[in-house]
C-alpha positions, 0 to 999 in steps of 0.5 A: 500500500501506498500512503497519499497526501497529508491531513489538512484542518477538517473545517475547510469542507465544513465538517461537523464535529462528529464528521471530523471525530470520525475521520481522526478514528477511523483514517487513512482509508483505503481506495482502489483505482482503474490502473490503466486508464488514461489520461482519467487515472493511472499508476505509475510504476512508483505506485502513485496515483496520477491523472484527472481523477487523481489530481481531483481526488487529491483536492477533495481529499485535501478539502475534507481534510482526510488521509488516503491509502491507495490499494494497487491492483493489476486491473480495473476488474481486481479494482472492483473485486477489491471494493466488493470484498472490502480490501478497499473501502472506496473507488476513485473514478466512476459512473453510477449504475443499478449494478454498482449500486447494489454495494456502492453509494455515491458522492456527487459527480466528481467530474462530467465528460460526454461519451462519443462513438469512435470509428475508422474514418470512412464510417458515415455518421451515426445519429442513432445507435439503434439503427446499427443493428448487427454492427460490432461494438468493442467494450472494455469489460466490467465499465459502465458503458459495457452495462448500459450498451447491453441494456439499450441496444440489443441488436449490437454485437458487442465485444469486450476486452481487457484494456482502451488500447486494445478496443481502439486497436480493434477499430483501426484494424477492423476487427470491430466497427466501433467503440464508445469512450469518453470525449477526453479519453477519446481524444487523448488516445487518438493523438497520443497513439497516433490513431489517425484513421480513427474519428468521433462519428457521434454521440449516444444522448443521455450516456454521458460520463457523471464520474464519482466517488464510489463508497461501500454502503457500509460507510456512509459517513465517509461518503458524506465527507468525501461528497462536501471535499467534491462540492468545494472544487469549483468549475474552474479547478475542474478545467484547469486540472483537465485541460493540464493532462489533456494538454500537449507539451513539447520538449527540445533536446540539447543537440544542436546538430539536430535543430533543423531535423527537430524543427521540420519534425515539429513543424509537420507535427503542428500542422498536423494537430491543426488540422484535427483540432480544425476537424474536432471543432466541427465535430464538437460543434455538432455534437454540442447540438447534438447533445442539448436538445431532443431530435423528436420534440426539439426540447432540451434533452436528459443531458442538457437538463442534468446540466441546468438541474445542478446550476438551477439547485446551486443558484437556489441555494446561493440565493435562498430562493425556492425551487421546484421540479415538476416530472409528467409522464403520458398515461397508457402511453404504451397503448397509444404505440401499441394499438395506434403504431410508433408514428402515431405515438411520436405524433402524440409526444411532438404535440405534448411538447408544444403543449408544454413549451406553450404552457410553462413560464418564461422562467421555466426549463422543460425537456424530454427526461426520457421516453413519454416522461418529461421534465420541468424545472421552476426557479424561484417557485415553491411546492405550491406553486409548482403544483399549480402550474402542473395542474395547469399543464394537466388541464391544457392536455386534457382539453386538447385534441390529439386527432387520435378519436381518444382522450389523452392524459399525464400525470405529474409529480412535484417536488421542492428542494429542501436544505437537506437535498442533493440532486439525486434526492430531489429527483427521487421525491419528484418519481415517487410523487409521479407514481402516487399519482399514476397509482392514484388514478392518473391524469392528476398532480402529486406533489411531495414534501421534503417531510413526507415519508419514503 
């Protein structure tokens, strides 16, 4: 084991007296990482945890005033096993998923990055993976993306490997059609390893990497302490750390007899980099629009809603104002698809989006949360006011002629941000309220206060 990072005063992250006592009596805390995931994280030959995750975790630990002990592992699968059997108390940098929530609880995101589809240069742009039935996708095994792709795209032929490098190699050498990796990892690896026959060919909406610290469920207090350290890291600090690891540094030798060759090689590298940067900027502009808009309803999509939800919660706490969220679900939508066809179902979704856009207020944000669910973010709005807005939208849908020869309705769950809420707990309460509304007969609004029993 390698000891990492000295402690600093725990008051820096606003720890309570009980939390400071817990740190003093239980530390240092052991953790595991992915030892070969550059530029996110690696374990060096000297046993040091380096990369974006290493710097962010170091900063969070310093802000929380805790000592950490790195437990080196041979690969990510070994780290998962060490976490499950208790050899390490938390994992440093991973996405939350239902499978992992069986034994881990998670902090708020330490870092967020988009996942993109990487193919060979001659592959056309991919706007929907569901249309790629029969294609071969290669992914490192044991990842969050593998779990999601197996669930959402059963038509793909999925092959797993032991490493990121092997996945890129198989795509480059036509042993697979595509892989899905984070934008940062894709750009870093393509440039570093010279995979210049590869390109970014699209993005999967809703597949963002919200990379968190995953703590064993029997150590909830440690999770809360680390969460305070994560919350104390500013966006500018996160960006500075990421830019430091994905930037390219040029080192000059002292053999003056090779100066001409060095300059020539540098100019070639510079021109090549400018070419790829230009292509990446164009792709990024397309991906930005794709990543923020639902292509069917033209409302904000889940990725955009996640960003705005985090921002609005922070703004409400900073200014001491109310903030509420409303989750709508089209009642009996499966019957529409099954009995009237998916095209009619899409038409109903588009018409509901138009009704919602016309009904919500200027300051509200409405978007498609997924399938037939829509989320409305209501700044400076308390629970009672949000419930009134939800009733207004339910009435507008009830009175609208969808031209399907049927009357369509929606159910709504409403919740207001409390002092103790996280983004996840606010969404969970909103979802529970929606569940009550649907179980209560549908075509109704259910508001759930923070004081309601779970």
